[in-house]
N, C-alpha and C positions, 0 to 999 in steps of 0.2 A: 436705372441701375438698382435702386432700392428694392423694386419688385422682384428682380432676378435674384438678389440676395435672399429675399424672403422665401422664394421657392426653394433655393438650396438649403436654407435653414430648416424649412418644414420637412424636407426629405431627410436631413440628418437627424432631426429630433424624433422621427417616426421609425427609423431603422431599429429593429429589435436589438437589445443589448446582449452581448455575449460575455461569458465569464472571461476574466482577464487572468491569464496564467503567467505572463511575463511582463516585465516593464515595457510599456508602450514606447515605440520609437517616436521622437518628436517630429512634428510636421516641419517642412523646410523653413517656414517663416520664423520659427523659434529655435532654429539650429544653433545660432550664435549664443543664445541664452543658455543652451544646454551643453555648451563646450566645457572644457576643463575649467574648474574654478581657480581662483587666484590664491594668493598666500593667506595664511592664517591671520585673522584680525582679532580673534578673541578665543580664549580657552577657559572652559568651565571645569572645575574639579569638585566632586562630591564624595565625601568620606561616608561610606554606607554603614554607619553604626550610630547608635544613639549618642547624641551630642557631637557627632562628626561635623567638621567644617564644610561649608559650601563657599567656594572661592572662585574668583575670576582672575585671569592674567591677560595682559596685552603684549607681553614680550616673550611668548613661547614657553612660559613656565619659569622664567628666571625670577620673577617676583609675583606675589599674589595679594589680592585684596579680598578680605573676608566680607561676605554678604549675609550670612546666617548660618543655621545649624540644622542638622537632621534630628528630627524627633523620634521617628521609628524607621528602621531600615527595611528594605525589601529583601526577601529571602526566596522568592520564586517568581515565575513568569506566568502571564496569562496566555494560554495557547489559542484563545479565540478572541483576538483583538477586534476592535471596531472595523467595519467593512473596509474603509479607505486605507487602513494600515498595510494592506497587502501590496499597495502600489508604492510604498516607500522603499528606498534602498535598504538592503540588509545591513545590520550593524550601524544603524543611523537613526537620527531623530525622525519620528513619524508624525509629530505634531508639536507646534509651538504656540502657546496660548497664555493668557493672563491667569488661567485657572489650572494649568497642567503643562508638563512637558512629557510626551510619550516617546519611548525608545523602542524601536523594532529590532529584534534579534535576527529573525528569519521568518519565512513563511512555513506554516504547518503543512507538511507534505500531503496529508490526507484531505485536508479541507481547503488549503490555500489561504486561510486566514493568517493575519500577522500574529507572530508571537511577540508579546510586548510586556514591558514594565513601565512604571510611571513615576514622575516626581510631581508632588502637588504642594501648593502653598498652605499656609495656616488657615484653619477654618474648615468648613464642611466641603468635602469633595463632591464635585458634580460632574455630569457627563460621563465620558468613558472611564474615568478613574473611580467613579462612585462605587462603594462597596467592594473594592478589590483587595482589601486587607494586605496580605503578605506580598502582593505584587506591586505595592506602592511605597515609595519613599516619601514620608510626610516631613515637611519642613516647618520652620518658624518664620519663613518669609511671607509677608502678606501678599494676597493676590494683587496682580498689577504692578508689583515692585520687583526689583532685582532681575533674576532670570525669568520671572513671570511677567514680562510686559514692559519693563522700564528701559529697554534697549540693550540689555545684557544677556538676552536669551539667544538660543540657536535659531538657525533656519531649518526648514524641512530638508532632510537629507544631509544635515551636518553629520560627519562621521563620529562614531562613538567607540571608545576604547576602555579597557580595564587594566588597572595596575594591581598586581598581586605579588608585591615584593621585588619587582623589577621594572623594566621600561614598559610603558603602556603598549598593549597589543589590541588590535581590532577585535571586537566581540566575536567569538567563535559561534557557529550555528547552534551549538548545544548549550550556550551560555545561560546560566541562571545566577542572579545576584546572590552574593553571600556576605554575611557580616564581615566587615574589614576591607571589602573591596574598595578601591578608589576608581570611581567612574569618571572618565575624562571625555569631554565633548569639544571638538575642534570646530570653530565657526570660521568658515572660509569666505573670502571675498567673492562676490558674484562674478560671473564670467564677463558681463558687460556693465557699464555704468548707466543705469536707468534713473531718470528723474521722475517719471510718472507713468501710470497705466490708465488709459481713458476708455470708458465704455459708453457708446451711444445706446441709451436705455430704451431701445425699441426693437421690435421683431426684425431681425436681419441687420441690426445696427452694428457698425464696425468697432473693433477693439484696436486701439493704437498704443504703441510704445513711444514714449518721448525720452530721448537720451540727454545726458548731462551736457553734451556739446551742442544741443539744439536740433539734432536730426530726429526724424520720426519714421515709424514703420507700422504698417497695418499687419496684424498677425492673425486675426480671427474675427468671429462675429457673435453677436448676442442671439441665441436661438429662442429665448423667451425673456422678456424684461421682468424686472421686479417692481411690484407696486404696493406690497404690504410689508408689515413687520411681524415678527413672531417672538415667542417666549424662549429665547436661547439663554439658558441659565447663566452661562459664563459671562454674559454682558454685565452682570452685577459689578464686576471688577474692571470695567472699561468705561471711559468717558465717551460722549457723543462724537462720532466721526473718527473713532479709533479702531484699529485692528484688534479684534478680540482673539482670533485664532486663525491659524493657517495649517492645513494638513493636505495630503495628496488629493483630497476630494472636496476641499472647501476653502473659501475665504470668508470669515465671519466678521461682520462689521456692526459695531454698536451704534444705536441711535439714542440710548438712554443714559442719564447721568449715573455715576458710580453709586451703587446701592440699589439701583432700580433695574428693571429688565426690559429689553427691547432691542431688536436688531434685525438684520437680514443677511442672507448668505449668497455667495457666488459659487456655483458648482459646475464641473465639467459634464458634458452630455452623457458620457458612459455611466458615471456614478448616478446621475439623475435617473437613468433608465434601469438601474439595477433593482432587483426584487426587494432588497431590504429598505430601499428608499422610495418606494412607490408613492409616498405622500407628496414627494416633490412635484409629481406630474400635475397635481391639482392645486397645490398651494401657491399663494401669491408672494410668499416671503423669500423665494429663491429666484435668482437670475441664473439661467442656464446658458453656458457658453461653449464654444467649440472652434476648431480650425476653420479656415476659409472654405475648404472643400469637404463634401460629405464623405469622401472615401479616405480622408486622412485619419490617422489614429486619434482617438479622444485624448484629452490632456491629463488624465489622472497621473499625479506624481511628476508632471512635466513643468519645468521652469518656463517663464517667470511667474506664472500665476500660482502654481501648486507645488513649488519647490525652489529653494535656493535664494529667494529675493525678499519675501514678505514675512515680517514678524511684528508682534506688538512692540511699540516704542513710544512711550508717553510718560512724562513725569509732571505732576500737577504744580510743583514748586519751581519749575525752571525759570520763570520770569523773575524770581527773587534773587537770582545769582548774578555775579558780576558779568559773566560772559553769556547772558541769557540769549543773545542773538545766535551764537554758535550752538547753544543747546537746542534752540528751536529747529535748527537745521538738522538735528539728529532725530527728530520726531517723524513718525509716519502719520499722515493725516488723510482722511477721506473727505472730499468736497463734492458738491452737487451743483448742477444748473437746473433751475426751475423754469419751465416753459421756454427753454432756449436762452435764458438770460445770462447774467454774469456768473462766474464761479463764486460760490459762497460756502460757508460752513455747513456741516451736516445739520439738518433740522433735529431739534431735541424732542424726541417722542418716546414715551415709556408706557408700558402696560402696567397699570396700577389697580389692584383689586379693590382699593378703597376710594377711588375717584369716580365721580359721575361720568357716564359715557358722553363723549363729545358728539353733538348732533348738528352742529352748524356746517352745512354743506359748502358755505363760502369760505371756510377756513380749513384747509387741508392739513393743518397741523404743521405748517412749514415755518411758523414764526413762534418764538418763545418755547416754553416747555409745554408740550401737549400730552396730557395724561388720558389714556384710554382705559375705561373700565372693562376688565376681563379677568376672569379667574386665572391664577397662575397654574392651575392644574392642567397639565399638557393634554389631557383627554377631553377637556371642555372646549368646544369650538370657539375660535376667536370671533369677536364681533365683526360686522361688516366694515366698521370704521377702521379697525386694525388691518383688515385685509386690503384696504385701499389707502393707507396712510401716506404712501409715497407717490400716489398718483399725481402727475404733474412734474415729477423729477425726470428730466429728459436726458441728462448725462451724469455720469458718476466718474470721479477721478481719484485714484490712489496716488498721493504724492509721497514718494519714497525719501528716506533720510539722505542727506548729502554728506553727512559726516558721522563717524562712529562716536557714540556717547561714552564718556568715562567719568565716574563719580568724582575723581580727584581734580577734574578740570573745571569745576563749577564755582569756586570761591567759597566752599564750605569752611 
């Protein structure tokens, strides 16, 4: 059976990629996860003006909790967003991460690229928000906190609205942020109650959904396993085994402690084959995934992997609070199995330009903090050690939160 799956996976991976002009229809195995979403579980409101409040509500806007403030407002959009923004729904969140929240207005008619603007935490902007100036709302919220990774952020495809003196309306196709706008993001309950997503980290390995009620379902396969880690800048604000980012073309997972860099990514096959991401074809830091059959549409922007279910959710001080057990249930966590053993925490591996390169072939970096010496310059090739740092990881599991986090419920 595994050999047959491997043949199908090889065929799927080698089919030439085509430009994606419309949102791909989900394969039958994930139809339930792409059904209508449930009621609102969280609402985010951002006053787009210097000093403007950033607030969250869990009762539909009846009451609000302040999280931080806007430092500089956005006053324009970026008409050439990152590649995967094209696969997000219009007037919706296109990426949720510890280092940014990107909003897609629409697709640019001439190029098909997403038209986007961004919210970023305090500190230096990295990734798609870097150097974007007036298209970015800068905030005083630290990376990895509040709406940037602490369980109070949106999902990919969460609908986005604007208030301009009246009731919130969905962003129009020609929207550009203006000072004084109130930007509202509605976070909706996923269509199904997932407990975990499991990946057999082998060529042709199966991808399983496990539901809160104990049921399970096979939805796709691993077309190429991940065996290395890379210099994904946003992992500085994420702990090991935590979701760093989710957008229509990636799940980004950190292996490094906060303040250090290191992680790997899970990407859909169509995005992996696109011209802009040709480096994925030869890199070991990416797991490539797809549906069970080679003729099914690729999963760009499709739930549950690339929309509607996954977001960063981690708070380092949870264990200090009275109801710490409930708080732990509101965290997302990524676990691994090594050589088919028991599930365990993510290995702590970081790329550190000041550490000596590890050369012990008997220690694959799967115990303790393993520092790999490699320049953080993205144009310098990674060492062979980094390229095989996850060798021996046979399975990867994303454990999803069982409950919604809320700051006031923690005994502060």
